[in-house]
C-alpha positions, -999 to +999 in steps of 0.1 A: +196-254-090+161-245-083+159-214-072+146-207-033+125-180-012+141-175+016+131-169+050+155-145+073+156-144+111+178-165+138+150-184+154+156-195+186+134-219+196+117-224+166+083-212+184+048-207+173+060-165+154+090-182+140+065-209+125+041-182+111+070-164+091+079-203+079+044-209+071+045-176+053+080-188+032+063-222+023+029-204+010+052-184-011+073-208-027+046-226-036+034-199-057+060-194-072+074-228-081+105-225-055+121-242-029+113-235+009+148-223+026+156-203+058+190-183+063+203-182+098+236-176+117+263-198+136+261-173+160+235-146+179+245-114+165+243-094+199+272-116+203+291-085+183+268-061+175+261-057+211+286-073+230+272-101+250+250-131+243+216-142+251+213-175+265+196-196+240+168-219+238+186-243+216+220-257+205+229-252+171+222-287+163+186-287+176+178-254+161+184-273+126+166-298+131+131-283+144+137-258+110+139-287+092+110-310+109+086-286+124+092-260+098+097-287+066+128-261+055+138-276+025+172-259+024+192-246+056+216-218+050+233-208+079+259-182+076+292-170+101+282-142+120+315-126+121+327-087+115+324-092+076+286-100+079+282-070+110+295-046+084+279-062+053+257-029+040+221-046+037+215-048-001+246-064-003+235-092+023+205-099-001+231-095-032+249-119-019+213-146-010+205-140-046+242-146-061+254-171-042+224-189-024+197-184-056+177-162-037+143-156-054+127-139-029+128-130+007+101-135+038+113-120+072+091-108+109+082-070+110+106-060+136+141-079+115+168-058+112+201-070+094+231-051+073+257-031+089+243-014+121+206-026+114+201-002+089+181-033+067+149-030+079+116-051+068+098-020+047+137-019+035+134-055+023+100-052+005+113-022-014+146-040-026+120-069-038+097-045-053+125-031-075+141-062-080+110-072-093+112-106-064+080-118-043+083-107-010+061-109+024+066-096+057+051-113+085+032-093+112+038-099+149+022-128+163-002-128+197-003-155+221-029-147+253-024-109+247+014-115+248+037-112+217+058-146+207+094-135+216+126-156+224+132-135+254+097-142+269+102-178+263+134-178+283+122-161+309+093-190+310+121-217+312+143-203+337+110-192+363+095-229+355+068-221+340+081-249+312+041-252+300+037-217+292+068-220+272+056-254+255+026-234+243+047-202+229+066-225+208+041-245+199+061-279+206+080-294+233+111-278+249+141-300+232+175-309+244+192-338+226+228-353+235+252-380+239+246-403+267+276-399+290+287-421+323+271-408+354+273-421+393+253-449+387+231-440+417+198-439+399+206-481+390+219-493+425+181-477+436+159-491+409+156-459+381+185-463+359+193-427+342+207-414+314+223-385+315+234-360+291+258-324+296+239-295+294+254-275+267+278-238+271+255-210+267+217-225+266+188-210+287+187-234+319+153-243+326+142-238+367+157-266+388+135-297+395+118-331+382+101-327+347+075-346+327+096-351+295+094-377+264+124-395+254+130-405+217+150-432+210+157-444+176+123-427+164+106-442+192+089-419+215+092-430+258+081-415+290+112-394+311+107-382+342+136-360+341+159-341+370+172-313+365+198-298+390+228-302+413+214-333+429+210-320+467+202-348+481+239-367+468+260-339+473+263-334+436+282-309+418+280-291+385+241-292+365+236-330+354+204-338+330+194-373+347+165-390+325+148-422+337+134-435+304+104-456+314+096-491+295+129-490+279+156-511+285+193-514+267+222-496+268+226-458+260+263-449+267+274-428+237+244-432+223+223-399+213+188-390+223+163-363+224+147-355+256+109-330+252+099-313+282+064-307+284+059-300+322+075-290+355+064-316+381+078-305+414+116-279+422+149-296+434+148-309+471+170-324+495+158-349+506+166-370+544+170-401+530+178-420+498+147-441+503+129-414+504+146-396+471+136-434+458+100-433+468+095-392+453+110-400+420+087-431+417+058-416+424+070-385+396+072-412+374+035-422+377+029-382+375+048-380+340+030-411+331-003-399+338+005-366+325+019-383+290-010-403+287-037-372+289-018-351+266-012-383+236-047-393+236-064-360+245 
């Protein structure tokens, strides 16, 4: 098996900072004739280390797809973050990757911590690799508009409704994939049939409202005006994600789709009548078309 240079981290969002790290990994792998890979974890380390889990930007499935597609990683290793992993000495962790996953070098960010009580640092990793004659790159923090790019900052932008800023710092649209489920079919009766997705537990919830999105179906991209929220006009219950996929006709129930969130159009609101709701959704659809046309023809 070909040896692999691994980028180390959790990679929530696979944002521009992560992408700089993945690019450094590919470059180092090319220099040494190795594969480029990533080591991540099935659960966020804070779950065991701090006793709480931050709401995540992506589901594990979406994170893996972003790592493979945006990061162009050939190999993806997802390790459990359990008690054994939490208490493993940092050197033993690196030895394990070498012995079981053909690790031949490492890349990490300058703030990366690993091993028991976070005793493994970027400096410790660099010293280990020097001692073992392994290639190593430590990537500095990435700054955009004077702000350190981080998953924490991007989560805040999503939750506050600043989708365009979140997308800028991600370096790609905010994505949500899932299986289309049955809803109330009210949109169909009003002239805008929607594909409904369940919002996975544990994710950062973008501000309730209507978004200009793209929808990927069988590799083709369609404009989609998407409502995320509780549907106050129709006394909805629970949080729903409802996408009116423009220019598409067909049965999507039980099929997998991916939504790409680009821009926050307006907050969710309660309309006096269903006709008022209908007219606003049609207006939002035109806004979505215009926004995506400018985005993809710029």
